[in-house]
N, C-alpha and C positions, 0 to 999 in steps of 0.2 A: 527581586525585578531582574535582576540577568539569569537567574538559572532561567526565570519566565524567557525570557529573550535566545536562549540558548537551550531550551527544549522547543520554541516556537519555529524556529531554525532547522533543527530535526526534523519536526512532525514535515512541513513546511519540501524537504528535503527526497526524504519516499515518498513526500502526497507524487512532485513530479516525478518520481524514477518512478513510482507507479500506474500512470501515466502514459509515463511511454512504456514501462512493460504488457499492458493491459491492449496501446494500438497494435506493439510488435503477437502479440497473442491472437488481435482476431485478423490480425492479415494474414499468420501463421493455420489461424482456423478456416477461413475463406482459401486455403491454395489448398489443405489438406483437401478440404471437400468437392473445389474444380479437378483434383488431381484422381479423383478415386473417382470421376466421371470417364477413366479412361488407364483402371489399372485389367482393366475383366479379366481375364487368364491369364494377364503373367505377371509370374511368378519372380522376377526380379523387383519390380515396379507395386507389386504387392509387400511381396517387406519395406521398400526401401518407405511405403507409407507407415506402415507401423510404425518403423523404427523412428520416421518424425512422426506420427504420434506417441508414440511415447515420450520423444524435446520436450513433445505443446502439455505434455503431460507435469513432466518434471514441471517444465516454465511451470505452469503454471500454479501449481501446489505450490513453487517460493514466491508468487504470484497471493495466495493465500497466504500466503506464515504472512507473508512481508505486510500484509489487508490488518494484517490480524495485531501485529507488533504499532504500524501506526496507531490505530483504537485507543489500544495500552498504556500510550506514549498519549495520543492526544485527556482521555481517561488522565495523567498523571499531573496537564500540563491545564487540568481546568480545577484541577484539587488543589495542583497549589496558584491558582487566579485568586483562588476561592481564600484560598487561608491568609494571603497579600492580602485582600478587599476583607479580609472578616481583623488584620488586627492595623490594615486604615483606616475602620470604621472602631475599633477600639481606640483606638489613637485624636480617632476626631472627636469621636466626646468626652474622649478624657483631656483637651483644649475645649472644648468648648462650655465643659465645668468652672474653667476656672473659671 
């Protein structure tokens, strides 16, 4: 049972991190969209915007990897809970048969 609680805490931490990161990504994307309107013909602004877009893409890739990790850990935890419940049911069945 302790292993399940540890896994649950890991997943909660990942989900919290994902939520913060998603908010950061959305804010940066909105900022980029706003700044994109004011870059026409200015090569320095275009370059700076492209750098920001590259950073946003990297952060987005990291978000997607972390999301996949959280989903995998959730599946593992679900399997652990199912195994625990099965063992508990077997134990309860043994108690009732005596």
